[in-house]
C-alpha positions as CSV (number, residue, x, y, z in Angstrom):
1,M,16.0,-31.6,-2.6
2,T,17.4,-28.1,-1.6
3,T,15.2,-25.1,-0.8
4,I,15.7,-21.7,0.7
5,S,13.3,-20.9,3.6
6,K,12.7,-18.0,5.8
7,A,12.7,-18.8,9.5
8,D,9.5,-18.5,11.4
9,R,10.1,-19.4,15.1
10,S,6.3,-19.5,15.8
11,R,6.0,-22.6,13.5
12,L,9.2,-24.5,14.2
13,T,11.9,-24.1,16.8
14,I,15.4,-25.0,15.8
15,P,18.1,-24.0,18.2
16,G,20.3,-21.1,16.8
17,I,17.9,-19.8,14.0
18,E,16.9,-16.2,14.0
19,N,13.4,-15.2,13.1
20,G,13.1,-13.7,9.6
21,H,16.5,-14.9,8.4
22,R,16.8,-17.1,5.3
23,Y,18.2,-20.6,5.6
24,L,19.3,-23.2,3.1
25,V,17.5,-26.5,3.8
26,K,18.8,-29.7,2.3
27,E,16.7,-32.9,2.5
28,Q,18.7,-36.1,2.7
29,S,18.0,-39.6,3.7
30,G,18.9,-39.0,7.3
31,G,16.7,-35.9,7.7
32,R,17.2,-32.3,6.9
33,W,20.3,-30.1,7.1
34,V,19.7,-26.4,7.9
35,Q,22.4,-23.8,7.4
36,P,22.4,-20.0,6.8
37,E,21.8,-18.9,3.3
38,P,25.2,-18.3,1.6
39,H,25.9,-14.6,0.7
40,V,26.2,-14.1,-3.0
41,K,27.8,-11.0,-4.5
42,P,25.3,-9.1,-6.5
43,R,25.8,-9.3,-10.3
44,R,27.0,-6.3,-12.1
45,K,24.5,-4.5,-14.3
46,W,24.8,-5.1,-18.1
47,A,26.0,-2.0,-19.9
48,G,24.2,-3.0,-23.1
49,P,25.5,-4.1,-26.4
50,K,28.7,-2.6,-27.7
51,R,27.7,-2.9,-31.4
52,D,24.3,-3.1,-33.1
53,L,23.2,-5.9,-35.4
54,A,24.3,-4.2,-38.6
55,E,27.9,-3.9,-37.3
56,H,27.9,-7.6,-36.3
57,L,26.6,-8.6,-39.8
58,Q,29.2,-6.3,-41.4
59,A,32.0,-8.0,-39.4
60,L,30.7,-11.4,-40.5
61,A,30.6,-10.3,-44.1
62,D,34.2,-9.0,-43.8
63,G,35.1,-12.4,-42.6
64,G,33.7,-14.1,-45.7
65,L,30.0,-14.8,-44.9
66,T,27.7,-14.5,-47.9
67,I,23.9,-14.8,-47.8
68,E,22.1,-15.5,-51.1
69,R,18.5,-16.0,-51.9
70,N,17.6,-19.3,-53.6
71,E,14.6,-18.8,-55.9
72,N,14.7,-22.3,-57.3
73,S,14.2,-24.1,-54.0
74,K,11.4,-26.8,-54.1
75,K,11.0,-26.8,-50.4
76,K,8.9,-23.9,-49.1
77,V,9.5,-22.6,-45.6
78,S,6.5,-21.5,-43.7
79,P,6.5,-18.1,-42.1
80,C,7.4,-17.8,-38.4
81,R,4.4,-18.0,-36.1
82,F,6.1,-16.0,-33.3
């Protein structure tokens, strides 16, 4: 099991850790391995959609998609509960 923990020197003393820093703790059969948390680049913010739903549907229709209502269907679909 792997977790990220914040160091608290008043509870557990491990040589080399700094109080308040975050560490990656991996539990293995021989004990636990503690290493500094890897630095991850922050993700870029999403700029939002480039097209709206109507434009996407129009592109699908231009590609040959057709949607038709089937009034003769014997199987009824219940309305969405969400």
